[in-house]
C-alpha positions, -999 to 999 in steps of 0.1 A, spaced: 173 45 -3 148 63 19 113 49 23 82 68 34 53 51 50 20 52 30 -15 39 36 -29 24 4 -66 17 -1 -87 6 -29 -124 0 -39 -127 -21 -70 -160 -32 -85 -150 -61 -108 -137 -93 -90 -110 -98 -117 -97 -63 -113 -100 -66 -75 -78 -97 -74 -52 -80 -97 -52 -49 -75 -48 -69 -44 -18 -88 -59 -1 -55 -68 -6 -40 -33 7 -72 -16 39 -67 -36 46 -35 -17 28 -39 17 43 -49 50 9 -52 67 -27 -47 60 -63 -56 66 -91 -59 41 -86 -31 15 -61 -11 36 -23 -17 34 8 -1 50 34 4 24 69 17 30 79 31 -4 108 49 -20 99 75 -46 106 50 -74 85 23 -58 56 47 -52 55 58 -89 58 21 -100 28 12 -78 7 40 -91 15 31 -127 7 -6 -121 -26 3 -104 -35 26 -133 -31 -2 -157 -56 -24 -137 -83 0 -125 -113 13 -144 -130 47 -141 -156 32 -116 -128 20 -92 -110 40 -65 -74 40 -53 -59 61 -25 -23 65 -15 -19 86 16 15 97 30 16 90 67 35 113 92 57 89 112 63 117 137 27 117 148 18 94 177 1 62 167 -19 38 188 -19 2 176 -50 -17 187 -55 -54 193 -26 -76 180 -12 -47 159 25 -38 159 39 -4 152 54 -1 116 91 -5 114 116 7 87 131 -26 76 168 -30 67 158 -44 34 126 -49 13 122 -77 -12 101 -73 -43 97 -106 -60 
């Protein structure tokens, strides 16, 4: 199953919805900071994440899922590590 690296970000007004959105994104993320997360997703996982976020978010909230080009050069700063395609990914 091929995974593509995405950058997921959200801006949620209500604290309850914010917590639920954060829990959803942490189910798929391999790294992140504040409201930005790196998510290696298959097509099925991507659609599942979008559907789950749609159930939680309200019209005043925002959610972005941006496909990243892994061929482009990247420059990790600080203690960051370059993203890796893992041999397996556990969703629990």
